[in-house]
C-alpha positions in Angstrom: 3.2 -7.0 -12.8 0.1 -6.4 -10.6 -3.7 -5.7 -10.8 -5.6 -3.2 -9.2 -9.2 -2.0 -8.6 -10.9 0.9 -7.1 -13.7 0.9 -4.5 -15.5 4.1 -3.1 -12.6 5.0 -0.8 -9.7 3.3 -1.8 -7.4 1.7 -4.3 -6.3 -2.0 -4.0 -3.1 -3.5 -5.6 -2.6 -7.2 -5.7 0.3 -9.3 -6.9 -0.3 -11.8 -9.6 0.7 -14.6 -7.3 -1.8 -13.3 -4.5 1.1 -12.9 -1.9 1.3 -9.3 -1.6 -1.6 -6.6 -1.5 -1.4 -2.6 -0.9 -4.5 -0.6 -0.1 -4.3 3.1 -0.7 -6.7 5.2 1.2 -7.4 8.8 1.7 -6.7 9.8 5.4 -9.6 10.9 7.5 -8.2 14.3 8.2 -8.2 14.9 4.5 -4.6 15.6 4.5 -3.1 13.4 1.9 -3.0 9.5 1.7 -1.8 6.2 3.5 -0.7 2.9 2.2 -1.5 -0.3 4.1 0.9 -3.1 2.8 0.3 -6.7 3.7 2.3 -10.1 2.9 0.0 -13.2 3.0 -3.1 -11.2 2.9 -5.4 -14.5 2.3 -3.7 -16.1 5.6 -5.5 -15.6 9.0 -2.3 -16.5 11.1 0.7 -15.6 9.1 0.1 -12.3 8.0 2.6 -9.2 8.0 1.4 -5.6 7.5 3.0 -2.1 7.4 1.3 1.3 7.1 3.0 4.2 5.0 1.8 7.6 5.6 0.7 6.9 9.1 2.8 9.5 10.8 3.2 12.0 7.8 0.9 11.9 5.1 1.8 10.8 1.5 0.8 12.6 -1.8 -1.3 10.4 -4.1 1.9 10.0 -6.5 4.0 8.5 -3.4 1.2 6.5 -2.3 0.9 5.1 -5.8 4.7 4.6 -5.9 4.7 2.5 -2.8 2.0 0.2 -3.7 3.2 -0.6 -7.1 6.8 -1.3 -5.7 5.5 -3.3 -2.8 3.1 -5.6 -4.7 5.8 -6.0 -7.4 8.3 -7.2 -4.8 10.7 -4.0 -5.1 12.4 -2.3 -2.5 10.8 1.0 -1.1 13.2 3.9 -1.5 14.4 5.5 1.6 12.7 8.7 0.9 9.3 7.2 1.3 10.1 4.5 3.8 10.5 6.9 6.9 6.6 7.7 6.7 
């Protein structure tokens, strides 16, 4: 299970153990959403990240699914992975 909170421009999901974080934000063009996922977000040196929706915008539903799956440690489905 994860926790989430919303700021002015983004929704942030965090794993209960603090090892994964996903940030959903609206793209600057207004054409959908993107999700920035990070492993070890509190580490300055051992941090890994990936952005979904960078090349092709996501719908809000897709972005929520990616964020929730990532922070829960579940596999991202192939239909969403290519974006």
